[in-house]
All heavy atoms as an XYZ file, in Angstrom:
820
protein
N       0.799     -1.187     -0.001
C       0.011      0.006      0.010
C       0.855      1.251     -0.006
O       0.523      2.250     -0.601
C      -0.864      0.037      1.288
C      -2.295     -0.369      1.245
S      -3.210     -0.141     -0.240
C      -4.793     -0.075      0.556
N       1.975      1.170      0.734
C       2.793      2.413      0.938
C       3.255      2.948     -0.448
O       3.508      2.161     -1.351
C       3.967      2.130      1.781
N       3.400      4.226     -0.564
C       3.888      4.874     -1.756
C       2.869      5.163     -2.773
O       3.191      5.630     -3.889
N       1.564      4.989     -2.469
C       0.533      5.342     -3.352
C       0.363      6.878     -3.504
O      -0.060      7.414     -4.525
C      -0.820      4.789     -2.993
N       0.652      7.585     -2.377
C       0.545      9.057     -2.382
C       1.796      9.654     -3.034
O       2.848      9.077     -3.093
C       0.341      9.620     -1.024
O       1.473      9.228     -0.169
C      -0.979      9.140     -0.391
N       1.713     10.924     -3.461
C       2.779     11.635     -4.057
C       3.173     12.780     -3.144
O       2.310     13.393     -2.476
C       2.277     12.227     -5.464
C       3.356     13.135     -6.064
C       1.878     11.145     -6.395
N       4.428     13.055     -2.989
C       4.839     14.245     -2.175
C       5.060     15.437     -2.987
O       5.674     15.379     -4.075
C       6.171     13.830     -1.382
O       5.821     12.666     -0.584
C       6.590     14.953     -0.500
N       4.573     16.613     -2.621
C       4.751     17.775     -3.342
C       5.528     18.814     -2.436
O       5.554     18.683     -1.220
C       3.373     18.399     -3.730
N       6.132     19.761     -3.123
C       6.823     20.893     -2.428
C       6.383     22.199     -2.914
O       5.644     22.270     -3.989
C       8.333     20.783     -2.613
O       8.598     20.908     -4.035
C       8.887     19.418     -2.170
N       6.716     23.310     -2.352
C       6.485     24.632     -2.885
C       6.890     24.663     -4.352
O       6.267     25.232     -5.255
C       7.172     25.750     -2.072
C       6.486     25.990     -0.773
O       5.396     25.563     -0.522
O       7.127     26.636      0.072
N       8.050     24.112     -4.623
C       8.729     24.242     -5.989
C       7.950     23.407     -7.051
O       7.838     23.937     -8.212
C      10.184     23.721     -5.901
N       7.395     22.322     -6.722
C       6.696     21.525     -7.727
C       5.152     21.438     -7.606
O       4.534     20.664     -8.294
C       7.346     20.143     -7.855
C       7.171     19.272     -6.590
O       6.328     19.598     -5.725
O       7.901     18.296     -6.496
N       4.615     22.218     -6.697
C       3.183     22.157     -6.466
C       2.399     22.438     -7.752
O       1.386     21.724     -8.069
C       2.776     23.189     -5.343
C       1.386     23.116     -4.913
C       0.984     22.098     -3.952
C       0.390     23.888     -5.467
C      -0.290     22.051     -3.555
C      -0.952     23.807     -5.001
C      -1.271     22.802     -4.057
N       2.801     23.511     -8.490
C       2.061     23.842     -9.739
C       2.052     22.616    -10.751
O       1.080     22.246    -11.266
C       2.681     25.016    -10.422
C       1.933     25.445    -11.604
C       2.391     26.716    -12.250
O       3.320     27.361    -11.696
O       1.956     27.014    -13.385
N       3.241     22.010    -10.891
C       3.336     20.911    -11.827
C       2.579     19.669    -11.385
O       1.880     19.063    -12.249
C       4.931     20.559    -11.996
C       5.201     19.691    -13.139
C       4.821     20.322    -14.535
O       5.086     21.484    -14.678
O       4.234     19.606    -15.359
N       2.662     19.303    -10.102
C       2.013     18.041     -9.677
C       0.526     18.284     -9.344
O      -0.163     17.270     -9.438
C       2.767     17.563     -8.387
C       4.134     16.977     -8.597
C       4.734     16.459     -7.379
C       6.117     15.799     -7.665
N       6.727     15.401     -6.395
N       0.126     19.442     -9.061
C      -1.271     19.659     -8.581
C      -2.055     20.457     -9.609
O      -3.062     20.092    -10.095
C      -1.309     20.257     -7.194
C      -2.721     20.607     -6.716
C      -0.576     19.407     -6.206
N      -1.586     21.693     -9.764
C      -2.454     22.654    -10.513
C      -2.563     22.261    -12.005
O      -3.530     22.530    -12.662
C      -1.839     24.075    -10.373
C      -1.776     24.589     -8.970
C      -1.207     25.993     -8.940
C      -3.107     24.520     -8.250
N      -1.521     21.603    -12.561
C      -1.544     21.284    -13.990
C      -1.989     19.803    -14.204
O      -2.009     19.307    -15.348
C      -0.097     21.418    -14.584
C       0.327     22.894    -14.691
C       1.670     22.978    -15.341
C       2.030     24.446    -15.554
N       3.361     24.633    -16.053
N      -2.412     19.162    -13.125
C      -2.861     17.713    -13.327
C      -4.104     17.650    -14.173
O      -5.005     18.429    -14.031
C      -3.190     17.114    -11.929
O      -3.700     15.868    -11.986
N      -4.152     16.547    -14.966
C      -5.302     16.270    -15.749
C      -6.590     15.864    -15.008
O      -7.679     16.050    -15.329
C      -5.009     15.197    -16.821
C      -3.978     15.613    -17.851
C      -4.460     16.624    -18.781
O      -5.589     16.484    -19.323
O      -3.732     17.605    -19.006
N      -6.243     15.125    -13.864
C      -7.343     14.566    -13.023
C      -7.373     15.358    -11.675
O      -6.426     16.018    -11.362
C      -7.198     13.040    -12.810
C      -5.935     12.649    -12.164
C      -5.838     11.070    -12.222
C      -4.498     10.578    -11.801
N      -4.387      9.162    -11.882
N      -8.465     15.201    -10.984
C      -8.594     15.839     -9.706
C      -7.455     15.406     -8.717
O      -6.942     14.291     -8.807
C      -9.904     15.400     -9.073
C     -10.713     14.934    -10.275
C      -9.712     14.459    -11.289
N      -7.031     16.351     -7.844
C      -5.960     16.086     -6.988
C      -6.411     16.396     -5.556
O      -6.820     17.491     -5.279
C      -4.677     16.896     -7.268
C      -3.488     16.560     -6.308
C      -4.217     16.650     -8.711
N      -6.288     15.440     -4.625
C      -6.510     15.684     -3.192
C      -5.173     16.026     -2.581
O      -4.302     15.182     -2.534
C      -7.160     14.436     -2.560
C      -7.347     14.565     -1.068
C      -8.431     15.545     -0.724
C      -7.596     13.266     -0.415
N      -4.981     17.211     -2.036
C      -3.828     17.626     -1.366
C      -4.053     17.568      0.175
O      -4.814     18.217      0.704
C      -3.336     19.046     -1.760
C      -2.040     19.396     -1.001
C      -3.063     19.054     -3.304
N      -3.196     16.716      0.802
C      -3.209     16.636      2.265
C      -2.191     17.607      2.823
O      -0.942     17.328      2.627
C      -2.978     15.230      2.657
C      -2.799     15.041      4.162
O      -3.404     15.772      4.896
O      -2.117     14.044      4.552
N      -2.583     18.669      3.432
C      -1.699     19.571      4.111
C      -1.449     19.022      5.502
O      -2.398     18.872      6.332
C      -2.265     20.970      4.180
C      -2.380     21.641      2.860
C      -3.533     21.503      2.040
C      -1.344     22.360      2.347
C      -3.615     22.109      0.861
C      -1.440     23.007      1.098
C      -2.629     22.835      0.326
N      -0.195     18.649      5.847
C       0.067     17.919      7.126
C       1.426     18.448      7.653
O       2.137     19.198      7.010
C       0.157     16.474      6.863
C       1.367     16.048      6.071
C       1.533     16.220      4.718
C       2.577     15.482      6.576
N       2.772     15.776      4.382
C       3.394     15.318      5.457
C       2.952     15.085      7.855
C       4.701     14.742      5.617
C       4.234     14.531      7.979
C       5.070     14.403      6.839
N       1.763     17.953      8.883
C       3.061     18.191      9.515
C       3.413     16.986     10.412
O       2.565     16.297     10.885
C       2.952     19.469     10.332
N       4.760     16.852     10.582
C       5.274     15.764     11.391
C       4.656     15.692     12.854
O       4.344     14.638     13.309
C       6.756     15.822     11.563
C       7.597     15.614     10.248
C       7.594     14.173      9.817
O       7.378     13.273     10.686
O       7.906     13.919      8.690
N       4.459     16.866     13.453
C       4.042     16.923     14.807
C       2.616     16.790     14.974
O       2.084     16.818     16.107
C       4.539     18.295     15.390
C       4.181     19.505     14.495
C       4.988     20.073     13.584
C       2.936     20.125     14.465
N       4.353     21.106     12.956
C       3.003     21.155     13.443
C       1.695     20.026     15.094
C       1.973     22.004     13.149
C       0.649     20.871     14.750
C       0.802     21.819     13.732
N       1.847     16.642     13.913
C       0.346     16.675     13.934
C      -0.166     15.212     14.117
O      -0.079     14.407     13.182
C      -0.126     17.317     12.690
S      -1.920     17.106     12.347
N      -0.671     14.876     15.316
C      -1.217     13.575     15.595
C      -2.388     13.179     14.637
O      -2.392     12.148     14.006
N      -3.457     14.086     14.496
C      -4.517     13.715     13.646
C      -4.033     13.535     12.147
O      -4.612     12.745     11.416
C      -5.381     15.007     13.685
C      -5.137     15.545     15.094
C      -3.638     15.251     15.317
N      -2.960     14.193     11.704
C      -2.421     13.996     10.351
C      -1.948     12.566     10.243
O      -2.130     11.918      9.196
C      -1.303     15.011     10.117
S      -1.770     16.716     10.135
N      -1.286     12.088     11.267
C      -0.784     10.685     11.248
C      -1.928      9.732     11.229
O      -1.854      8.643     10.610
C       0.184     10.441     12.443
C       1.518     11.119     12.266
C       2.545     10.584     13.178
N       2.235     10.792     14.594
C       2.530     11.956     15.263
N       3.078     12.936     14.624
N       2.145     12.056     16.544
N      -3.019     10.022     11.898
C      -4.191      9.125     11.905
C      -4.820      9.035     10.557
O      -5.297      7.997     10.168
C      -5.275      9.670     12.967
C      -4.942      9.510     14.414
C      -5.945     10.131     15.289
O      -6.466     11.228     15.025
N      -6.210      9.469     16.359
N      -4.872     10.110      9.809
C      -5.553     10.131      8.519
C      -4.662      9.579      7.391
O      -5.138      9.044      6.378
C      -6.071     11.529      8.177
C      -4.994     12.439      7.631
C      -7.277     11.500      7.337
N      -3.335      9.510      7.624
C      -2.398      9.120      6.571
C      -2.706      7.729      5.984
O      -2.734      7.596      4.707
C      -0.951      9.177      7.069
N      -2.986      6.687      6.821
C      -3.241      5.303      6.229
C      -4.476      5.332      5.336
O      -4.551      4.682      4.317
C      -3.432      4.409      7.386
C      -2.746      5.130      8.597
C      -2.892      6.578      8.238
N      -5.510      6.088      5.739
C      -6.738      6.204      4.970
C      -6.428      6.840      3.616
O      -6.946      6.399      2.547
C      -7.794      7.046      5.691
N      -5.596      7.876      3.609
C      -5.287      8.525      2.343
C      -4.451      7.648      1.436
O      -4.617      7.637      0.249
C      -4.522      9.844      2.615
C      -5.433     10.914      3.294
C      -4.569     12.160      3.578
C      -6.589     11.249      2.471
N      -3.542      6.876      2.055
C      -2.721      5.927      1.235
C      -3.742      4.947      0.550
O      -3.565      4.577     -0.592
C      -1.809      5.112      2.146
C      -0.531      5.892      2.458
C       0.436      6.047      1.261
O       0.349      5.311      0.288
O       1.354      6.911      1.330
N      -4.693      4.430      1.292
C      -5.597      3.418      0.772
C      -6.451      4.070     -0.352
O      -6.648      3.453     -1.402
C      -6.475      2.838      1.844
N      -6.957      5.251     -0.132
C      -7.744      5.965     -1.103
C      -6.866      6.155     -2.379
O      -7.342      5.968     -3.494
C      -8.254      7.307     -0.593
C      -9.398      6.984      0.466
C      -8.867      8.186     -1.699
C      -9.847      8.222      1.270
N      -5.644      6.566     -2.185
C      -4.735      6.794     -3.328
C      -4.581      5.537     -4.158
O      -4.559      5.570     -5.377
C      -3.420      7.285     -2.827
N      -4.366      4.426     -3.459
C      -4.193      3.106     -4.146
C      -5.430      2.632     -4.864
O      -5.432      2.232     -5.963
C      -3.707      2.065     -3.152
N      -6.617      2.768     -4.159
C      -7.831      2.261     -4.709
C      -8.514      3.122     -5.840
O      -9.199      2.621     -6.667
C      -8.888      2.115     -3.583
C      -8.490      1.028     -2.544
C      -9.285      1.170     -1.247
O     -10.398      1.680     -1.288
O      -8.801      0.674     -0.259
N      -8.181      4.410     -5.792
C      -8.814      5.309     -6.800
C      -7.781      6.002     -7.705
O      -8.058      7.110     -8.215
C      -9.649      6.307     -6.033
C     -10.716      5.733     -5.167
N     -11.836      5.158     -5.701
C     -10.785      5.574     -3.809
C     -12.587      4.668     -4.707
N     -11.971      4.919     -3.565
N      -6.651      5.376     -7.842
C      -5.516      6.001     -8.612
C      -5.927      6.434    -10.014
O      -5.434      7.499    -10.473
C      -4.342      5.038     -8.621
N      -6.819      5.748    -10.604
C      -7.166      6.123    -11.992
C      -8.057      7.373    -12.071
O      -8.111      8.064    -13.055
C      -7.879      4.937    -12.750
C      -9.288      4.611    -12.267
C      -9.406      3.982    -10.879
O      -8.346      3.470    -10.314
O     -10.505      3.882    -10.325
N      -8.705      7.726    -10.943
C      -9.575      8.861    -11.013
C      -9.046     10.123    -10.209
O      -9.475     11.251    -10.429
C     -10.901      8.519    -10.394
C     -11.727      7.519    -11.220
C     -13.062      7.204    -10.590
C     -13.759      6.193    -11.409
N     -14.852      5.509    -10.622
N      -8.195      9.798     -9.191
C      -7.786     10.810     -8.269
C      -6.320     10.661     -7.900
O      -5.900      9.559     -7.613
C      -8.650     10.773     -7.039
C      -8.375     11.751     -5.918
C      -9.071     13.036     -6.257
C      -8.994     11.227     -4.584
N      -5.571     11.731     -7.828
C      -4.194     11.724     -7.355
C      -4.232     12.218     -5.902
O      -4.832     13.219     -5.613
C      -3.209     12.547     -8.197
O      -3.328     12.105     -9.521
C      -1.827     12.543     -7.679
N      -3.540     11.533     -4.990
C      -3.414     12.071     -3.626
C      -1.991     12.549     -3.382
O      -1.034     11.784     -3.544
C      -3.800     10.962     -2.556
C      -3.682     11.489     -1.143
C      -5.215     10.511     -2.803
N      -1.952     13.787     -2.953
C      -0.624     14.478     -2.814
C      -0.511     14.922     -1.333
O      -1.414     15.459     -0.806
C      -0.461     15.746     -3.758
C       0.722     16.486     -3.388
C      -0.455     15.242     -5.186
N       0.673     14.718     -0.733
C       0.930     15.168      0.595
C       1.850     16.421      0.585
O       2.903     16.288     -0.150
C       1.468     14.031      1.417
C       0.563     12.890      1.616
C       1.119     11.746      2.400
C       1.231     12.036      3.874
N      -0.054     12.172      4.525
N       1.571     17.419      1.306
C       2.454     18.584      1.368
C       2.714     18.907      2.852
O       1.785     19.229      3.594
C       1.790     19.780      0.689
C       2.645     21.037      0.659
C       3.141     21.290     -0.779
C       2.050     22.217      1.238
N       3.954     18.819      3.237
C       4.365     19.112      4.594
C       4.453     20.649      4.787
O       5.260     21.330      4.135
C       5.738     18.457      4.863
C       6.170     18.697      6.315
O       6.049     19.751      6.897
N       6.834     17.700      6.848
N       3.538     21.187      5.645
C       3.448     22.659      5.765
C       4.686     23.280      6.424
O       4.949     24.453      6.160
C       2.119     23.139      6.451
C       2.080     22.613      7.905
C       0.919     22.564      5.656
C       1.082     23.339      8.769
N       5.352     22.473      7.205
C       6.597     23.101      7.899
C       7.704     23.241      6.899
O       8.437     24.183      6.927
C       6.999     22.144      8.956
C       6.069     22.226     10.200
O       5.368     23.234     10.380
O       6.065     21.279     11.022
N       7.743     22.316      5.894
C       8.804     22.393      4.940
C       8.415     23.298      3.681
O       9.239     23.666      2.932
C       9.138     20.997      4.391
C       9.774     20.068      5.543
C       9.899     18.671      5.045
O       9.626     18.320      3.962
O      10.317     17.867      5.944
N       7.079     23.458      3.529
C       6.577     24.201      2.367
C       5.539     25.325      2.813
O       4.402     25.184      2.395
C       5.958     23.227      1.387
C       6.944     22.102      0.962
O       7.774     22.340      0.181
N       6.826     20.930      1.558
N       5.931     26.264      3.628
C       5.010     27.232      4.146
C       4.397     28.107      3.096
O       3.299     28.616      3.294
C       5.878     28.046      5.140
C       7.255     27.870      4.648
C       7.347     26.515      4.051
N       5.038     28.345      1.988
C       4.569     29.253      1.010
C       3.236     28.777      0.375
O       2.288     29.560      0.340
C       5.574     29.518     -0.157
O       6.823     29.966      0.454
C       5.133     30.539     -1.051
N       3.185     27.530     -0.020
C       1.963     26.982     -0.537
C       0.876     26.929      0.500
O      -0.322     27.274      0.180
C       2.248     25.583     -1.159
O       3.296     25.679     -2.103
C       1.019     25.004     -1.781
N       1.177     26.570      1.720
C       0.126     26.498      2.743
C      -0.430     27.883      3.004
O      -1.673     28.047      3.098
C       0.774     25.921      4.081
N       0.408     28.913      3.071
C      -0.030     30.282      3.206
C      -0.908     30.757      2.080
O      -1.918     31.431      2.284
C       1.153     31.160      3.511
N      -0.458     30.440      0.818
C      -1.229     30.868     -0.328
C      -2.648     30.400     -0.355
O      -3.524     31.095     -0.762
C      -0.465     30.335     -1.618
C      -1.120     30.727     -2.888
C      -0.384     30.217     -4.116
C      -1.081     30.556     -5.339
N      -0.369     30.053     -6.574
N      -2.850     29.166      0.204
C      -4.189     28.556      0.153
C      -4.842     28.777      1.554
O      -5.926     28.120      1.776
C      -4.173     27.100     -0.338
C      -3.831     27.043     -1.746
C      -2.525     26.810     -2.238
C      -4.808     27.384     -2.716
C      -2.221     26.766     -3.582
C      -4.524     27.343     -4.068
C      -3.211     27.055     -4.479
O      -2.975     27.126     -5.855
N      -4.335     29.540      2.446
C      -5.004     29.859      3.625
C      -5.186     28.716      4.587
O      -6.167     28.631      5.307
N      -4.184     27.763      4.671
C      -4.284     26.648      5.520
C      -3.948     27.100      6.921
O      -2.798     27.402      7.241
C      -3.292     25.540      5.034
C      -3.574     25.143      3.584
C      -3.455     24.291      5.965
C      -4.957     24.753      3.268
N      -4.990     27.058      7.796
C      -4.837     27.535      9.171
C      -4.782     26.451     10.189
O      -4.307     26.600     11.302
C      -5.908     28.553      9.521
C      -5.977     29.792      8.648
C      -7.214     30.635      8.908
C      -4.706     30.562      8.699
N      -5.424     25.333      9.841
C      -5.408     24.159     10.721
C      -5.126     22.925      9.955
O      -5.438     22.910      8.739
C      -6.749     24.037     11.458
O      -7.803     23.798     10.583
N      -4.556     21.985     10.542
C      -4.269     20.711      9.873
C      -4.810     19.482     10.662
O      -4.857     19.655     11.904
C      -2.789     20.511      9.548
C      -1.893     20.743     10.823
C      -2.351     21.453      8.419
C      -0.413     20.396     10.591
N      -5.203     18.407     10.086
C      -5.090     18.160      8.643
C      -6.209     18.908      7.916
O      -7.285     18.994      8.345
C      -5.258     16.676      8.489
C      -6.043     16.282      9.711
C      -5.625     17.184     10.809
N      -5.817     19.521      6.790
C      -6.820     20.136      5.828
C      -6.454     19.422      4.536
O      -5.350     19.287      4.107
C      -6.628     21.631      5.693
O      -7.025     22.238      6.879
C      -7.502     22.182      4.567
N      -7.528     19.009      3.787
C      -7.344     18.458      2.467
C      -8.153     19.229      1.488
O      -9.313     19.473      1.722
C      -7.868     16.967      2.462
C      -7.066     16.023      3.408
S      -7.911     14.558      3.896
C      -8.625     15.131      5.430
N      -7.457     19.699      0.426
C      -8.173     20.460     -0.618
C      -8.183     19.574     -1.856
O      -7.215     18.908     -2.164
C      -7.349     21.686     -0.992
C      -7.604     22.888     -0.024
O      -8.500     22.806      0.774
N      -6.808     23.900     -0.132
N      -9.301     19.603     -2.574
C      -9.395     18.948     -3.857
C      -9.242     20.031     -4.882
O      -9.883     21.065     -4.840
C     -10.746     18.232     -4.095
C     -10.818     17.656     -5.436
C     -11.007     17.172     -2.991
N      -8.256     19.848     -5.760
C      -7.947     20.744     -6.898
C      -8.429     20.172     -8.220
O      -8.170     18.997     -8.432
C      -6.457     21.074     -6.937
C      -5.932     21.787     -5.762
C      -5.619     21.174     -4.624
C      -5.756     23.172     -5.846
C      -5.175     21.860     -3.501
C      -5.262     23.906     -4.745
C      -4.993     23.233     -3.541
O      -4.538     23.936     -2.448
N      -9.085     20.943     -8.984
C      -9.509     20.486    -10.333
C      -9.265     21.652    -11.309
O      -9.809     22.782    -10.967
C     -10.972     20.010    -10.294
C     -11.367     19.116    -11.382
C     -12.629     18.407    -11.159
O     -13.443     18.833    -10.408
N     -12.857     17.308    -11.903
N      -8.597     21.437    -12.314
C      -8.293     22.534    -13.260
C      -7.598     23.634    -12.677
O      -7.735     24.799    -13.061
N      -6.714     23.390    -11.641
C      -5.959     24.428    -10.964
C      -6.669     25.196     -9.890
O      -6.096     26.051     -9.250
N      -7.956     24.881     -9.620
C      -8.697     25.594     -8.613
C      -9.120     24.628     -7.432
O      -9.294     23.428     -7.688
C     -10.002     26.169     -9.180
C      -9.772     27.200    -10.272
O      -8.874     28.004    -10.109
O     -10.449     27.145    -11.309
N      -9.274     25.224     -6.282
C      -9.717     24.479     -5.162
C     -11.325     24.281     -5.344
O     -11.976     25.315     -5.449
C      -9.501     25.151     -3.858
C     -10.120     24.349     -2.631
C      -8.069     25.432     -3.604
N     -11.782     23.026     -5.434
C     -13.173     22.790     -5.603
C     -13.815     22.182     -4.342
O     -15.086     22.119     -4.297
C     -13.460     21.854     -6.867
C     -13.052     22.595     -8.155
C     -12.722     20.541     -6.728
N     -12.993     21.737     -3.393
C     -13.570     21.202     -2.148
C     -12.511     21.260     -1.049
O     -11.287     21.061     -1.383
C     -14.047     19.744     -2.345
C     -14.731     19.168     -1.123
C     -15.476     17.876     -1.426
C     -16.408     17.508     -0.404
N     -17.651     18.255     -0.323
N     -12.889     21.542      0.159
C     -11.968     21.553      1.264
C     -12.622     20.588      2.349
O     -13.769     20.683      2.723
C     -11.765     22.992      1.864
O     -11.182     23.769      0.827
C     -10.871     22.974      3.041
N     -11.725     19.725      2.910
C     -12.117     18.817      3.985
C     -11.177     19.149      5.138
O      -9.955     19.054      4.984
C     -11.940     17.369      3.520
C     -12.706     17.068      2.254
C     -12.348     16.378      4.681
C     -12.326     15.758      1.583
N     -11.693     19.543      6.334
C     -10.857     19.888      7.461
C     -11.042     18.830      8.523
O     -12.176     18.496      8.862
C     -11.250     21.332      7.971
C     -10.400     21.641      9.197
C     -11.067     22.327      6.856
N      -9.908     18.411      9.090
C      -9.934     17.541     10.285
C      -9.689     16.115      9.868
O      -9.963     15.664      8.725
N      -9.293     15.303     10.870
C      -9.119     13.849     10.658
C     -10.430     13.153     10.650
O     -11.285     13.407     11.454
C      -8.198     13.316     11.790
N     -10.664     12.355      9.601
C     -11.883     11.540      9.429
C     -11.456     10.143      9.059
O     -10.483      9.969      8.461
C     -12.769     12.189      8.269
C     -13.233     13.559      8.524
C     -14.042     13.986      7.392
C     -14.708     15.293      7.576
N     -15.686     15.647      6.548
N     -12.394      9.261      9.338
C     -12.153      7.870      8.860
C     -12.248      7.778      7.348
O     -12.846      8.629      6.700
C     -13.201      7.003      9.547
C     -14.230      7.950     10.072
C     -13.640      9.297     10.164
N     -11.642      6.734      6.818
C     -11.611      6.532      5.338
C     -12.979      6.661      4.686
O     -13.147      7.294      3.690
C     -10.949      5.196      5.054
C     -10.879      4.879      3.514
C     -10.124      3.613      3.328
C     -10.105      3.214      1.861
N     -11.113      2.268      1.477
N     -14.007      6.017      5.267
C     -15.352      6.007      4.656
C     -15.853      7.437      4.644
O     -16.544      7.845      3.595
C     -16.249      5.120      5.479
N     -15.618      8.316      5.591
C     -16.106      9.638      5.622
C     -15.405     10.469      4.512
O     -15.992     11.318      3.869
C     -15.922     10.302      6.941
N     -14.052     10.198      4.399
C     -13.325     10.959      3.400
C     -13.821     10.522      2.016
O     -14.006     11.410      1.099
C     -11.838     10.703      3.473
C     -11.284     11.230      4.836
C     -11.056     11.295      2.302
C      -9.869     10.840      5.157
N     -14.067      9.239      1.778
C     -14.581      8.801      0.516
C     -15.920      9.382      0.192
O     -16.234      9.766     -0.965
C     -14.642      7.252      0.445
C     -13.190      6.699      0.344
C     -13.235      5.191      0.297
O     -14.001      4.543      1.081
O     -12.468      4.581     -0.491
N     -16.831      9.551      1.204
C     -18.069     10.187      0.983
C     -17.887     11.589      0.560
O     -18.568     12.148     -0.330
C     -18.951     10.106      2.292
C     -19.667      8.882      2.479
C     -20.816      8.987      3.541
N     -20.293      9.402      4.774
C     -19.794      8.496      5.661
N     -19.700      7.202      5.341
N     -19.390      8.922      6.876
N     -16.943     12.333      1.121
C     -16.603     13.706      0.793
C     -16.120     13.811     -0.683
O     -16.221     14.818     -1.312
C     -15.589     14.321      1.713
C     -16.177     14.683      3.039
O     -17.411     14.931      3.105
O     -15.429     14.784      4.020
N     -15.469     12.741     -1.122
C     -14.833     12.708     -2.448
C     -15.709     12.051     -3.502
O     -15.246     11.838     -4.648
C     -13.544     11.983     -2.363
C     -12.413     12.603     -1.513
C     -11.282     11.643     -1.395
C     -12.031     13.967     -1.998
N     -16.942     11.745     -3.218
C     -17.814     10.907     -4.150
C     -17.878     11.564     -5.498
O     -17.949     10.843     -6.549
C     -19.179     10.551     -3.473
C     -20.094     11.824     -3.484
C     -19.843      9.479     -4.273
N     -17.960     12.866     -5.582
C     -18.002     13.580     -6.849
C     -16.772     13.308     -7.732
O     -16.816     13.545     -8.966
C     -18.172     15.066     -6.636
C     -19.471     15.451     -6.057
O     -20.377     14.624     -6.033
O     -19.703     16.604     -5.637
N     -15.692     12.942     -7.087
C     -14.389     12.811     -7.877
C     -13.984     11.389     -8.110
O     -13.191     11.012     -9.010
C     -13.332     13.548     -7.157
C     -13.768     14.965     -6.826
C     -14.213     15.230     -5.472
C     -13.886     15.931     -7.772
C     -14.710     16.544     -5.220
C     -14.403     17.160     -7.477
C     -14.807     17.486     -6.185
O     -15.302     18.700     -5.959
N     -14.420     10.444     -7.198
C     -14.047      9.112     -7.333
C     -15.203      8.123     -7.701
O     -15.018      6.948     -7.906
C     -13.389      8.526     -6.041
C     -14.303      8.642     -4.809
C     -12.025      9.253     -5.778
C     -13.692      8.108     -3.518
N     -16.397      8.707     -7.771
C     -17.561      7.910     -8.314
C     -18.272      7.102     -7.276
O     -17.832      6.518     -6.442
């Protein structure tokens, strides 16, 4: 299962996220964030199971503060869905996999 998600940085965010052909779920997280660690396995599973419809990208806000600030990320975990370069959905807080999938139903079918 590991490795289904993609890691992004301030430098490659535009290439990996904004220019993507398919919807991208970006998980804004940090090492010190307990809820971020709780949601990580669910996101890995979603990335693996829905890879053909959705890309899951992780962005460490401590290492990439510019992108987090640009999108107004004030609390983590926050997950934004980007489509065509725009934020089309925001999910805030740690949720179980089934709840995240319900939030993503428009993108993963």
